[in-house]
C-alpha positions in Angstrom: -160.6 144.3 21.7 -159.4 144.7 25.2 -159.8 140.9 25.8 -157.8 140.2 22.6 -155.0 142.5 23.8 -154.9 140.8 27.2 -154.7 137.4 25.6 -152.0 138.4 23.2 -149.9 139.9 26.1 -150.6 136.8 28.2 -149.4 134.4 25.6 -146.3 136.4 24.8 -145.5 136.1 28.5 -146.2 132.4 28.3 -143.6 132.0 25.6 -141.1 133.9 27.7 -141.9 131.8 30.8 -141.4 128.6 28.8 -137.9 130.0 28.2 -137.1 129.2 31.8 -137.4 125.5 31.2 -133.8 124.3 31.0 -132.7 124.0 27.4 -130.7 121.1 25.9 -128.0 122.5 23.6 -127.2 120.5 20.5 -123.5 120.3 19.4 -124.1 122.6 16.4 -125.4 125.5 18.6 -129.2 125.1 18.3 -131.1 124.6 21.6 -134.0 122.3 22.2 -136.4 124.4 24.2 -140.0 124.4 25.5 -140.7 127.7 23.8 -142.0 126.1 20.6 -144.8 124.6 22.7 -145.8 128.2 23.5 -145.8 129.0 19.8 -148.1 126.0 19.1 -150.4 127.1 22.0 -150.6 130.7 20.7 -152.1 129.3 17.5 -154.3 126.5 18.9 -155.7 128.6 21.7 -155.8 132.2 20.4 -156.4 131.4 16.7 -154.4 132.5 13.7 -154.3 136.3 13.9 -154.1 136.7 17.7 -151.6 133.8 17.9 -149.3 135.4 15.4 -149.6 138.8 17.1 -148.6 137.3 20.4 -145.5 135.8 18.9 -144.7 139.0 17.1 -144.9 140.9 20.4 -142.6 138.3 22.0 -140.1 138.7 19.1 -140.2 142.5 19.4 -139.3 142.2 23.1 -136.4 139.9 22.2 -135.2 142.2 19.4 -135.0 145.2 21.8 -132.7 143.2 24.0 -134.8 141.5 26.6 -133.3 138.1 27.4 -136.5 136.1 26.9 -135.2 133.3 24.7 -134.3 130.1 26.3 -130.8 130.4 27.9 -131.3 134.1 28.5 -130.7 135.2 24.9 -132.0 138.4 23.4 -131.1 141.3 21.2 -130.7 141.6 17.5 -127.7 139.2 17.5 -130.1 136.2 17.8 -131.4 137.1 14.4 -128.0 136.4 13.0 -127.6 133.0 14.7 -128.4 129.5 13.6 -131.8 129.9 15.1 -132.8 132.8 12.8 -135.0 130.6 10.6 -136.9 129.3 13.6 -137.4 132.8 15.0 -138.7 134.1 11.6 -141.0 131.1 11.4 -142.5 131.5 14.9 -145.3 133.8 13.9 -146.1 131.9 10.7 -146.2 128.7 12.7 -148.6 130.1 15.2 -150.8 131.6 12.4 -151.0 128.2 10.6 -151.7 126.3 13.8 -154.5 128.7 14.6 -155.9 128.6 11.1 -156.1 124.8 11.1 -158.0 124.9 14.4 -160.3 127.6 13.3 -161.2 125.9 10.0 -161.3 122.3 11.2 -164.6 120.6 11.9 -162.8 117.9 14.0 -163.0 117.9 17.8 -160.8 120.5 19.5 -158.1 118.1 20.7 -157.7 116.5 17.3 -157.8 119.9 15.5 -155.2 121.3 17.9 -153.0 118.3 17.4 -153.1 118.6 13.6 -152.6 122.4 13.8 -149.7 122.0 16.2 -148.1 119.4 13.9 -148.6 121.4 10.7 -147.8 124.8 12.1 -145.5 124.0 15.0 -143.4 121.4 13.3 -143.8 121.3 9.5 -144.0 125.1 8.9 -141.5 125.8 11.6 -139.0 123.4 10.1 -139.7 124.9 6.6 -138.2 128.1 8.0 -135.7 126.7 10.4 -133.9 124.3 8.1 -133.0 126.9 5.5 -131.9 129.4 8.2 -129.7 126.7 9.8 -128.2 125.8 6.4 -127.5 129.4 5.6 -126.0 130.3 9.0 -123.9 127.1 9.3 -122.9 126.9 5.6 -124.6 123.5 5.2 -126.6 122.1 2.4 -130.4 121.7 2.9 -130.1 117.9 3.2 -127.3 118.3 5.8 -129.4 120.8 7.8 -132.4 118.6 7.6 -130.4 115.7 9.0 -129.3 118.0 11.8 -132.9 118.9 12.6 -134.0 115.3 13.1 -132.7 115.5 16.7 -135.7 117.9 17.4 -138.4 115.6 16.0 -139.1 113.4 19.1 -139.3 116.4 21.4 -141.5 118.3 19.0 -143.9 115.4 18.6 -144.2 115.4 22.4 -145.0 119.1 22.3 -147.7 118.5 19.7 -149.4 116.0 22.0 -149.1 118.5 24.9 -150.5 121.3 22.8 -153.5 119.2 21.8 -154.1 118.1 25.4 -153.7 121.6 26.9 -156.0 123.1 24.2 -158.6 120.4 24.8 -158.4 121.0 28.5 -158.9 124.7 28.1 -161.9 124.0 25.9 -163.4 121.8 28.6 -162.7 124.0 31.6 -163.0 127.5 30.0 -164.6 127.3 26.6 -164.9 131.0 26.4 -161.1 131.3 26.7 -160.5 129.2 23.5 -160.5 132.1 21.0 -159.5 129.8 18.1 -163.0 128.4 18.2 -164.8 131.6 19.1 
């Protein structure tokens, strides 16, 4: 139990630290950040439940006003911005990424890559696109077209998540809770 709590807190902190990586702001007000890599890693390393809990802890800290989102954003106002769908989708994305790794019989790297792709891209976009459409008064196809700018960066993050997770499995197999 104590080990799980430590890992959850550590990965919530990891997401926050990834917020210090400079963001690239798209013209319609949605930033490309490194934080979604943290969401992917929460799932691929911690597993479904712990990964989702780490993200929920991070979001709770953001909601109470800590400026932990990329660009120093925080507070309840971020949940009424164009990024709201992504924020709501973060814990679901981590859960799905973790579930894929937990249930896959593939090698750790491949399972983590597939989990990061399904959870960290497909599931996250499934939440992000409707949120973007709603907040910017766009149709779903218009919002989907806007999101295509994220795809190359997100695919790079999928590869990084797979490589990092595989590296953890090799160097510290006991730290890879998604396969414990």
